[in-house]
N, C-alpha and C positions, 0 to 999 in steps of 0.2 A: 476623254476619260469615260469609261462605261459606268452606268448607274448600278449601284449595289442594292439589291433587295434582300434583306437579311432572312429570307424564308427558312432555309434549312438550318442555319445556325441558331436562329431564334427558337425554332421548334425543338431542336436537340437540347438546348439549354433548359427550356421549360419542361421538357419531358424528364430530364435529369432531376430537376427540382421536385417535380411531382412524384417521381419514384422515391426520392428520399423522404417525402412527406407521407408516403403511404402508411396508413395506420394512425395518422393524426385525426383529430375529431372534427367532424363537419367541414366547414369551409376550408380549414387549414390543409385538408388533403385533396381538395377539389379545385380551388381557384389559385391561379399562379401567384398573385401578389400576396395573398394571405399565407400561402404555402411557403413562399420565399422568406417571409419574415419569420415564420415558425422554424424553418430549417436553419436559418442563420442563428437563431436563438439556441436551437438544439445543438448546433455545432459548437457554439460558445460554451455551453454547459458540458459537452463531451470533452472539450479541451481541458477545462478546469477539473473535470472528473478524473481524467488520466493523471493529473498531478496529485489529486487528493487520494487516489487509490494507493499510492505509495505510502502516504502518511498513515492511512487507515490500517494497512497491513503491518506496518512497523509497530503501531500501537497495539495491535492484536497480538503480535509476537511477544511484545514486552509483557503484556498481561499474562499470556500463557507461561512464559519463562518464570515470571515472578510467582505465579501460583504453584508451579511445579517445584521451584526451589524452596518455597515456604513449606510445602507438604513434605518434601524429602528431608530437609534438615533445619527448618525454621529460619532460613536465611532470607533476607529481603532481596529484591531484585538487584539493587545497587551493590550490596555486599557480595552477592553471587558473581556479578560481572567483574567487580574489582578483584575477587579471588581468582577468577579465570585469567585475568590479565596478569596477576602476580605469578600464577602457575605457568604462564607462557602458552596458554591455549587460545588460539585465534580462530574461533568459530563465529560465524555471523549469526545474527538473531534468527534468521529464517531457519537455519539448520538446527539451532538450539531448540526452537519452538517445535520443529518437526520431531526431534529426538524426544522432547518432553512428552509429546502426545502419543508417539508411536512406540517408543522403547523406554519405559520407565526405569528399567534396571541400568541401562546405559547412562541415562541422565543422572541416576543416583551416583554412579561412579564419577561423573563430572562434578557433581555437587561435593562429593567427598574430597576430590582434588582441590577444588576451590577453597573448601573449609580448611584443609591442612595448610594451604598457601597463606591463608589469612592468619592462621594461628602462628606461623613461623615469623611473621612480621611484628615487631614490637609496636604497641600502641603509641600514638603521637604524644609528645610532651604537652602538658597544659600551657596555654598561652598566658602570658602575664600582662 
């Protein structure tokens, strides 16, 4: 069986790691072992960051929708979303937030529809 000398594979692997580490500080961008540790750590943060990005955007949309609904008709976010559901309007939060920031008059119509749907439903009976 022939002897394997990992020259080209090893060089390619190290080159890939150092390219990923370009821009890192001092040793972490120059020496393979330090760079490899830093790159693995960065990839771990990148993975979790991709998950957190979805959460952050959803919370941003909720804040924007809540602020616009409160400004338009004094409705809280939860009341507004409940009114939309009762009115049968199925728009996601991303579209609602975009409408709230880009087209205030259109959003005011949505708020009015939600408000009328809320007014049509009788309040719940008090619990005993």
